[in-house]
N, C-alpha and C positions, 0 to 999 in steps of 0.2 A: 851907148847907154851906160850911165854910171852904175857902179857895182851895187850900190844901195838900192837904186830903183829896180835893178834886175832881181834882187832878192825879194822885194815887195811883190813884184809880179809873179815870181815863182811861188811865194807864200800864198798869194791869193789863189793861184791855180791849184795848189795843193789843198786849200780849204774847200774850194768848189768840188774837187775830186773826192774829198773826205765825206762831204755832205751826200754826194751821189752814191758813194759806196754804202753809207749808213742806211739810206733808203732801200738799197738793193738787199742788204743784209736783213733788214726788218721784214721786207716782203717775203724773203726766202724763209725766215724763221716762222712767219705766220703760216706760210704754205705748208711747212713741215709739221707744225702743230696741228693744222687742219687735217693733214693726211694721217697723223697718228691718232687723232680723235676718231676719224672715220674707220681706221683699222681696229681700234679698240671697240667701237660700237659693233662692227661686223663680227669680230671675235665673240663678243657677248651674245650676239644674235645666234651665231653658230652653236655656241655652248648651250643656250636655252632653247634653240630651234624655234624661236619666236622673233618675228620681224619687228614687232612693236615692243620697245623697251620703256618708252615714256609716252604719255598722252600726246606730247607735242610732235612725236614722230609722224603720226597720222591721226589727227583728232577724230575724224569721221569713222575710220575703221576701229579706232580704240573705243569709241562710244558703242558701236555695234558689238564689239567683243565683250564689253562689260555687261551689256544687256543679255547677250547669249549665255555668259557665265552665270549670271543671276538666275536665268531660266533653267539652266542645267542643274543648279543647286536645288531649285524647287522640284524639278523632275526626279532628282536623286532621292529627295525626302519622300515624295509620293510613291516612288518605287519601293523604298524601304518599308513604308506603311503597308503597301499592298502585300509585300512578302510576309510581314508580320501578321497580317490578316490571314494569309494562306496558312501560316504555321498554326494559328489558333483554330482555323477550320479543320486542319489535318488532325490535331489533337482531339477536337470535338468529335470528328467523324470516327476516329479510332475508339474513343470512349463510348460513343453511342453503339457502335458495333459490338463492343465487349458487353455492354449492358443488355443488348438484345440477346446475345448468346446465353447470358445468365438467366434472363427472364424466360427464355424458351426451356431451359433446364428446370427452372422453378415450376413452370406450367406443367411440364411432364410429371414432376413429383406430385403436384396437386391432383392431376388426373389419376395417377397410379394409386394414391393413398385415399382417394375418395370413394373407392368401390367397395369398401367394407371387408375386404379380404385380409388385409394385413393386421398383425397383432400390435399390441401397445408398444412392444419393444421395437418393432419395425417403424412405427410412427415416431418414436423417440430418435432413432437414427436419422430418419428423414428430417426431423426438426433440427437436429444438430447440423446437418448439411445445409439446410436453408439458412440457419443462423450464420454460418461461415460465408455463405454467398451474400448475405445482407451486409456483412462487414466489407466485403469486396465492392459491393455497390456503392457504399458510402465513400470508399477510397477512390473509386472511379469518378464519383460526383465531385470530388475535390481535386480533380486532375489539373495539372499546370503545364505550361509550355517550358521549354529549356531555360528561358529567362525568368521563370518563377511566376508568371502571370496565371492566375486562376481562370480557367476557361469558362466556368459556369457561374461566376459570381456577379454577373451584371457589370455595373460600373466600378465595383470594388475589386480592382485588379489583383491585389495581393492578400485578399481575405478568403479563408476557406469558406465556401458557400454553404456547406452542410455541417451542422453540429449534431452529433449523436448524444442522446440522453440515455444513461445507463440505469438499470434497476433490476429488480427481481421479478420473475415470471413463474407462475405455477408450472411445475414439471421440469424446469431448468435447474441444472446442478450448480450453476454459477450465475453471476450477474451478466445480463445481456442488454442489448440495445432495445429500449422500450419506445423511443421516439426519435425521429430525425427532423430537425428544424432547419428551414432555409434562412440564412442570415446574410445573404447577399442583397442586392438591390433589384428593384423592379426595372429600373432604367438600364438599357443596354449601352455599351460603348459604341461610339461612332468614330470612324477612322477616315481622315481626309485622303483621298486618292487623286484629287485634281483640284484646280482652283474653285473653291466654294462648292465642291462636290464631295459628298461623304457616303460611305457604305456602312450600314448598320451591322455591327458584330453581335447579332441577336442570339446570344447563348445563355439567356437567363435560366438559371437552374430550375426554378419552380414551374417553368413551362415545359422544359424537356423531361424532367423526372416526375411529371404529374400524370396520374392514371385516368382520371375521369373529369367530366364537367362538374364544377362545384356549385352547390345550391345552398343558400342561406334563407331560413324561414324565421322571421321574427314572430314572437308570441304577443307582442304589444299591439293592441287594437289601434289602428291608424285612421279609422274612418273620420274622426273629428279633428284630426291634427291639422294645424295651420302654421305655416312658417312665420315666426314672430317678427323677423326683420330680414333684410337682404343678407343672404348667406351663401357660402360655398361649401360643397361637398366634393371630396376627391375619390374617384373610383379608378383603380388600376393606374394611378398617377395622373389622371386627367381630371381637371376641374369642371364641375357642373354648377353653374350659377342659378341660384334660387331667389325668387322675389318675395318680399313681404306679402303675406296673404295667400301664397300658394298652398293648395290642399294636397293630399296624398296623390290624387289623380294627376295633378299638374307635375308633381315630382316624378311620378312614373313616366309621364310623357316626355319630360326633359331628359331623363336618363336614357330612354329608348331612342330618342332623337340625337343623342350626343355622338354616335358613331363608335362608342366603346363596345367591345365584344361582351356586353352584359345586357341581359334583358330583365326588366323589373315588372312586377305585377302585384296585385293585392290578393293575398291568399284567401280563398273563399271560406276556409275553415276557421282560421285564427283572426282573419281581417288584418293581419300584419303585413308589412312590406316584405316582399321576397325578391331575392336577386339570384339569377342563374347565369353562369358563364356560357358563352356561345361555343367555345372550344375548351379543351382540357387545360386549365391553369388555375392557380390559386387566386382568390379574390383579395384585393388590397383596398380597404376602406378607411377613410380618415375624414374627420370634420375639418373644415378650413379654420384658420385662426379666428377665434372669437365666435365660431359657430358650434352648435351642438345638435344639429338636426338628426344625424344618424344615431347619436346616443339617445336622443329623446324618442326616436322610433324603435329603440330597443335592439339595434343591430350591432353596435359596438359599445365597449366600455368607455367611460369618460376619460380614463387614463390608459395609456399603453400605445405602442407603436404597431402599425400594420406590418405584417398580416396577422399577428397573433394578439389582436385586440378585440376579437369577436366576443360579444356578450355571452355569458354562461347560459342564458335562457334561450339562445338561438339554436334551432335545430339545423345541423350541418350534415350534408351528404356530399360524397365525392372527396377523395383524398389523393395522396401522392403515391408514387410507385413504392416508396418505402413503407407507407401505411399498409399497402396491400401485402407486401412480403412479411411484415411484422404480424399482421393478422393471420396469415397462413401459418407461420411458424408457431404462433401461440395456439392455434387450433390443433396443430400436430402435437405440441407438448401436452395439450389437454385431452387428446384422443377424440376430438370432435370432427369425425369424418364427414358429417353432414354439412358442416360449414365450409369445407374445402370445395365442394362441388357447386356451391351457390354463389353468394356475393363475392367471396374471395377469388374464385376463378374468373368471375366477370371483371373484377378490378385488375387482375393480372392481364387479361385480354385487352382491357383498356390501356394499360401501360404499354403493351407491345404495339398497339395501334398508334399511340402518341409518339413513341420512339420512331416508328416507321415514317410518320408524317414529318417529324422534325428532321429526320435523315434526308428526306426528299428536299425540304427547304434548304438544308445545309448544302446539299449537292448543287442546287441552283446558285447559291451565293458563292460557292467555290469556283464554279464555272465563270461567274462574272469577275471574280478576282483574277483568274487566269487571263481573261480578255483584257482587263485593265493593265496587267503586267505586259502583255504583248503590245498594247497601244503605247504605253510609256516607253518601252524599249525602242519602238520605231521613232517616237518623238526624240528620244535621246540621240539616236544615230543622226537624225536630220539636223538637229540643232548643233551637235558636235561638228558635223561637216561644215555647216555655215560659219561657225566660229573659227574653224580651221582655215577656211578661205580668207577670212578677214585678218587673222593674226599669225598663222603659222608661216614659217620661213620656207622659201624655195631653196632647198639645200644645194642643189646642183648649181643654181645661179650664184648663190652665196659663196661657194667655194671658188668659182670662176672669178668673181669680183675680188675675193680676197687675194688670189694670186696676182691679179692685175694691180691692185692697190699696193701690194708688197713690192712689186717691180718698180712702180712709179716712185714709191717712197725711197727705195734703195738708190734710184737714179737721182732723186732730189738731194739726198744726203751727199752723194758724190759731187754734184754741182756746187752745193753749199761749201763743201770742204775746199774746193778750188778757189772759191771767192775769198775765203778766209786767208788763203796764202798770198793774196794781193795786198800786202801790207804797205805802209808808208815808206819803208826802206826800199821796196821794189820800185816805187815811183821815183824816189830820189836818185836811183841809179840811172 
């Protein structure tokens, strides 16, 4: 065979060999890169201890994991709300206990000084003590949690619920508290502790620190009164719808059938509309927008906000705990021992009864908050376990796989190195 032809054949053989080698090198490089990617992914999984790094790793498990995490976030929020509720209940319970202790002391002073034995100087000393205890009661009424939330302000979380009015009183050497007004809200806070499930944080101050049932007696003759047009009256935050042409008896019936803890009747003496609370709390009365029924019946002023919009002509009975203590202190300053053993002592006893009732209600709500926390804790454990099964890494298996992949990768690199040594010069030899 001529030399030129031999060279062509050799060249063609070398070309075919080069093509085969390139394919082999490409396949080997691809395998190496794939192994490195797998090692990188496994190392990341070990570092994070999570087997799912991307949704494409396991779409079904990843979807479950996302839903579980979302549920866990909601459970965490509910648990936080329940703990916040417990904190408020704890502060409220402590405050009511302190108030009860003070009221028992005030009652003791009332009984001691109502027997006519003590002198005017003794009554003065007792009055000074009661005045200091009154200041402490106002301070307790404005109690707050560690995060600054006022416990007894209703829905006004950061507003002091009780406002003290100062003035001069006969027998006192200096300015004293003459009135304590509730400036919180009637509506209580509601706290979500589950999906669409709420617990009422019912710590409205004018219910807890109220002494007696309140009664309002209008002096306006209502026998001939007719509602002029469809109207709305609001009692304790609840709307009562009145129809054009309703007389006072229809109004009484609608109030009594509304479910509000208030009873209405027509006073037999004044023929005026009278309202009495079923339990110890302050009445909140307001005409609806465009309505003037309650003001026309002489119960409220045309202007003013509840609960301090009661008409001046209305006879009011039943006051707050603070009213009872102020009345007792003023009686002591005035040396009126007779007043101490009558209405004042009755109001103090009413305050103690109300506080005891509210304490019982508070205890029941605290127990429910504890039960909610226990349930949420169990739910959290169960959901966490489910999410872990879907997304957490089997650490032992991962380490074993890592060692195996590292060995395979090392062997592959060695084989690839030998391939690169098979150059064109080696074949020419």
